[in-house]
C-alpha positions in Angstrom: 165.7 52.6 161.6 163.0 54.3 163.1 161.6 57.7 162.1 160.4 59.7 164.4 157.1 60.5 163.7 155.7 64.2 163.0 152.6 65.3 164.0 150.0 67.3 161.5 150.7 70.5 163.4 154.3 70.2 163.0 155.2 71.9 159.4 152.0 70.9 157.9 152.9 67.5 156.8 150.8 63.9 157.8 152.6 61.0 158.4 150.7 57.9 157.5 150.0 56.6 160.8 148.7 60.0 162.5 146.3 60.1 159.3 144.4 57.2 159.9 144.0 58.6 163.7 142.7 61.5 161.8 140.4 59.7 160.0 139.0 57.4 162.5 138.0 60.8 164.7 136.4 62.6 161.8 132.6 63.1 162.1 130.7 60.6 159.4 129.4 62.6 156.5 125.5 63.0 157.2 123.5 60.5 154.9 121.1 63.8 154.3 123.9 65.8 152.6 123.8 63.9 149.3 120.1 63.9 149.1 119.6 67.4 149.5 122.9 68.5 147.2 121.1 66.1 144.5 117.9 67.8 145.2 119.7 71.0 144.9 121.2 70.0 141.4 117.6 68.5 140.2 116.2 72.4 141.0 119.0 73.9 138.9 118.7 71.7 136.1 115.0 72.1 135.8 115.6 76.1 136.1 118.1 76.2 133.5 116.0 73.9 131.2 113.0 75.6 131.9 115.2 78.8 130.9 116.3 77.5 128.0 113.0 76.8 126.6 112.1 80.2 127.1 114.9 81.5 125.2 114.5 79.1 122.4 110.5 80.2 122.2 111.3 84.0 122.3 114.2 83.1 119.7 111.8 81.2 117.2 109.8 83.8 117.5 112.0 86.6 117.0 113.2 84.4 113.6 109.4 84.3 112.6 108.6 87.8 112.6 111.6 87.9 110.5 110.9 85.3 108.1 107.3 87.0 107.7 108.5 90.6 107.1 111.5 89.5 104.9 108.4 87.4 103.0 106.4 90.5 102.8 109.0 92.6 101.4 109.6 89.8 99.0 106.1 89.7 97.8 106.2 93.7 97.7 109.3 93.7 95.3 108.0 90.8 93.0 104.8 92.8 93.0 106.6 95.9 91.3 108.6 94.3 89.3 105.9 92.0 87.8 103.7 95.4 87.0 107.0 96.9 85.6 107.1 94.4 83.2 103.6 93.9 82.5 103.4 97.9 81.9 106.2 97.2 79.3 105.9 94.4 77.4 104.2 94.7 73.9 100.4 93.6 73.6 99.9 90.1 72.2 97.1 89.1 69.8 94.9 88.1 72.9 95.7 91.5 74.5 94.2 93.1 70.8 91.6 90.9 70.7 90.1 91.8 74.1 90.5 95.6 73.4 88.9 95.5 69.9 86.0 93.5 71.8 85.8 95.9 74.4 86.0 99.0 71.8 82.9 97.2 70.0 80.7 97.4 73.1 81.7 100.8 74.0 80.4 101.7 70.4 77.3 100.2 70.4 76.4 102.2 74.3 77.3 104.7 72.5 75.2 104.2 69.3 72.3 103.6 71.8 73.0 106.9 73.7 72.9 108.9 70.6 69.8 107.6 69.4 68.0 108.8 72.7 69.1 112.1 72.0 66.7 114.9 70.3 67.0 115.6 66.9 69.2 118.4 65.8 67.3 122.0 64.6 67.5 122.9 61.4 69.9 125.6 61.4 68.5 129.0 60.1 69.7 130.5 57.1 71.4 134.3 57.3 69.3 136.5 55.4 71.5 139.0 53.0 70.2 142.1 54.9 71.6 140.9 58.3 75.4 141.5 56.6 76.6 145.2 55.4 76.3 145.5 51.5 80.2 146.8 51.5 82.0 144.0 52.1 82.9 142.2 48.9 83.6 138.7 49.0 87.5 137.8 47.8 
């Protein structure tokens, strides 16, 4: 039972015998084409790598900037909290000792300033004639 062979142009189907002939008649792929494709792929990968590296660098810079801002904000909050606590805590014995020391130094300076001042003048006593005689002391 021989089957009649159909050509590729008939109905779009191939018979195995027709395929071999078509393959034999086809032009061979030039050797330069795979090399050109390989170079194009290599260039594409290189550009992609460079773009990814640039993106990574920019992303790292953005993260570093955010971290610096957060650290600065945290430092400011820490300072405000520390100051608020310092203002409201009771004085320690060391604090009181330091205040006494400062007061003694201020007192010594004040004494030295007062010694350099001229002596106060003696007040003159008012004479009785300066008053009107009609007023009596009660």
